[in-house]
N, C-alpha and C positions, 0 to 999 in steps of 0.2 A: 377242579371242583371235587371236594371229598364229602361223602355222606356216610354216616353210619346207618345201619338198617332201621333203627328206630326213627331217625330223622326222615329217611326215605319214605317210610310208611306214613309219617305225619304229613309229608308234602304230596303224597300220591293223590289225595283228594283236595279240591279247593277249600280254603277256609271260608267262613261265613261271618258277616258283621255281627259284632256283639249286640247290636240292636235287636236281633232276633231273640236273643236270650232275655233282653229287657222286656220284650213283648210277652214272652211266655211266663215270666216271673212276676208280672205286674200285679195280678190278683193275689198271688201267694204272699208278696210283700205287703200288700194292703191288709191282708188278713192276719199278718204276724206269724206266718209259718217259718220254719227254720231254713230259710233260703241260704244263709251263709254257710251252714254245714253242707248243704247239697252242692254248693259251689266248690268248697274245699275238698270234697270227695273227688272232684275232677281237676284239682290243681288250679282252681280259679278263686277269685275273691269278689266281694261286693264292690270294692273300689274300681276293679277292672271294668265293671259294667259302665262306668262313666268316663273311660279313657277314650278320647277321640281316635278313631282308626283302629282300635283294638279288635281282634278277630279271634274266633274260636274254631276248633276242628269240628267236623261232622260228628265224630264220636263223643266229644265233650257235650255238644248240644243235645244229641240223642240221649246220652246217659242222664243228664240233668232232667230232661223231660220225663224219661222213664222213672227215675227215682221220685220225682215230684208226683207223678201219677200214682206210684205205689204207696207213697205216703198218704195221699188224700183219697185214694181209690176213686178218683174223679177223672174222667177222660177229658174234661174241660178245665181242669187245674184251678178251680175255685172262681171262675168267671161267672157262672150261672147261679140262679137262686137256689137250686138244689144240685147235688152231685149226680153225675151220670156214671155208673160203675164202669170200670175199665173193660170188663168182659161184655158189656152191652153191645159193642160193635160186632163181636163174633156172632152173638145171638141174632143180631139184625141181619147179617150176611146170610145166615141160614134161613131167615124169614123171607128172603126174596126169591127163594126157590119156587118156581111156579109163576113168577111174574112174567108177563108176555111182552111187555114193552117198557119204555122209559117212564111213561106216565104212571104205570102201575108200581114201578120201583119207588118213584117219588111219593106216591100216595102211601105206600107201605112204610117209607121212612118217616113221614109225618105221623102216621098212626103209632108206629113203634116208639119213637122218641117222646111222644106226648105222654107215654106212661111214666116218664121221668121228669119232664119239664115242659113248660109252655113258653120258654124263653126264645125259641127260634122255630121257624117254619119255612119249608121249601115251596116254591111254586114253579110250574112249567107251563109255558104258553107259547103259541105260535104268533109270529109277527112277520107277515109277508113271506119271504123265503127263508126266514130264520126261526130258530127255536131258542127261547129265552129261559135260562135257568136262573132263578133268583133265590136269595136267602134273606129272610126278614128276621132281625134280632132286636130284642128288648133289653137294652143295657141296664144292669142292676147297679154296677159300681161306677164311680166317677173316674173311669179309666179308658184307655184306648183299647178297643176290642178287635184290633186288626188280626191278632193271632187266631181268635175264634172264627172270624170271617174267612180268613185265608184257609184255615184248616177244613172248615165245613165245605167250602167250594171245591178245594183241591181233592178232598176225599171223595166227594160225589163225582167229580169229573173222571177220576181214575177208576173208581168202582164201576161206573157206567161203561167206561172204555173197556174194562176187563169183561164185563157181561156181553158187550157187543163184539169182543174179539178184535178190537182195533184201538189205537191210540187216538183219543179225541183231541183235536186241535181247535181251541177256541178261536172264533173269528175276532172277537173283542171281549175285553173284561172290564167291568166298571166297579170301582171301589168308592165307598162313601168317605173313607179316610184320606188324608193328604199324603203326598209323596214324601218319602224320606230316604235315608241312605241305605235302606235295604232293597231299594228299587232294582238294583242289579240282580239280586236273587229272585225277585218276583218275576222279572223277565224270563229268567231261567226256568221258573216253575210254571208260568202262565202264558208265555209267549210275548211278542213285541207290542201288541196293540192293547195297552193298558191305559185306562183313564182314571184319574183320581178326583176326589171332591165331587162325586156324582150323587144323584138322588137315591140310588139303590145299589146294592151289591149283586151283580149279575154277570152271567157268562152267555155269550151268543154262539150258537152252532149252526151249521147247515141244517136246514129243516128236515132233510131226508132221514137223518138218524132217528127222528122221532117216530118214524114208521117202521124202523127195523125191528124184526122179531127176536126176542131173547129166548135162550134156552139154557137153563143152568141146573145142575144136579148137586146133591149134597156132597158127593165125592169131589166135584170141582171147587166147591166152596172150601172144603177141607184143604185142598191144594193151595188155594188163594191165601188162606190164613196162615200157611206155613211161613210166608214172608210178606208181611204187610208194610214193610218199610217204604216200598214204592208208592204207597197210597197217601203218604203224609208229606209234611212240608219239606223235609230234607231227604233227598234221594241220591244214591250213588248209581242208580240204574239208568238214568236218563242221559241222553247224548253220548252214546258209546264211542263214537269216533273222537270226540273231544277228549274223553278220558284216556283213550289209547295214545293220542298225541302227547298228552301230559306224561303218561308212563314212559314213552320212548324218550322224551326230553330228559327225564330223571335217570333212566337206565343207561343212556348213552352219554356218560359224563366224560367229556374231553377237556382240553384246555379252554375251549370256547363253547358257547351254546350252539347246538345244531341249528342249521338254517332250514327253511321250509323245503328246499329241494332235497335235502338229505333225509328229512322225515318222510316226505312223500315217497322216496325210493324205498325206504324201509317198509312202508305200507303197501308197496306195489302199485302206487298211483302216480299220475303226473301232477305237477304242482297246481295247475289250474283246477283239476278235478278235486284235489284236496281242499283248495280254497272254497270251491262251490259247496262241497259237502259240509264243511265247517260252518259256512254262512247259513246253511239250512238248519244247523243246530243252534244258531244264534250267537256264534262266536267267530273268532279268527285265530290263525296260527300265532300272530303277534300278541293277541290278547291272552292266549293260553300261556305263552312263555312269560309274558309280563306278570301274570298272576302267580306263577311259580316264584319269580323273583320277589314279588311282594310278600308272599308267605314265608319264604326263606329269610328275607331281611328281618321280619318281625321276630323270628326265632334267634337269628344271630345277634340282634340288638339286646336280647335278654342276657347275653354274656358280657359282664362288665369288663372282662379281660380283653375285649376286642374294641379297637377304635372304630370310629365311623369310616375312616379311610380304609381300614382293613376289611370292613364289611363291603364297602363299594368295590374293592379289588376282588374279593372272593366271589361277588356276583358278576364279575367281568365288566364293570362299567369303565368307560374310557377315562373318566376323572370323577372325583368325589362330588363336584358340583352337579354333574348329570344324575348321580344317585340321589342327591339331596332334592333335586327337582322332581324326580320320579316318586320319591317317598312322600313328598308333600302332596302330590296328586293323589296317591293312594289313601293317605290318612288325614290330610289337613294339617299335619304337624311336620316340623323339621325333625330329623333323626335324634338330635340331642334333646329336643323337647319331649319326644315320645319316650326316650330312655329315662328322662327325669321322672315322668309319670309312673313308669314301671318301678323305678327305684323307690319312689314314695310309697307305692303299693307294697313293696317288699318290706 
């Protein structure tokens, strides 16, 4: 297996379904903003948004969101009745200095964002031994608001976790929208107990965290704001062991893929402990290796000089039929169909 450095960097982080970009760009397209140029800036196109199984890198996603935010100066990218300035989040973080508990943070969030819009509102309430964090949204446009719902809940979970000094693990998450092919990434972001088509958008926690005392200074907020990537939808910082396994699989390129025993040895762990730790991060060794093959295959198929058989061989499949079966599972298309879509796009 041969990688150049640029390909290795591209494969180091898992790709994400193009559906996430569709969710982000829905309001901008509805409002007639220059979406096509924003995509071209990242080597993407409008047609690719509609290709089944197409995936984008974390950097492509992040840059499109960043550029759209800069173009609109709107943290919610055109979904709300009025724009909320990009800098508003930083000001809000400083405004929670002095808040003593989660309820005070939620009250401050409602007070602060009401200065810009009345399109959404948080609530925090106790239910038996659980704490229920909910977000109510008034849709303005005839669009799917899953991007706004996910962003608001995830931002709140991670900000509260940072203020508490611990990672908040939701017991359960309810979404009003239906399940789609981004579900894999939502599990990565919110945990395994996600329910769709519910009456509200909410997250359940252990009740004890509602009584936890908060202590936050302006210097601590300044430190937080130096890297806010982990507060939002796409994060490279979560699941560190999974990321390290992916890195080792890419760095140790031999004639065959490394097996779990070999990776465990490189990490100084036994195989069973590695399996348990990866399970706790919501994945497995085979899934990580499978996702590398998926992302690499999508890149290889962009090269018209390579046959499907050569791609299968480069990925170390025993035969081309096994590769075709795996590719169909990943994308819903056969390799030749996917390549045809890419060619049409070009």
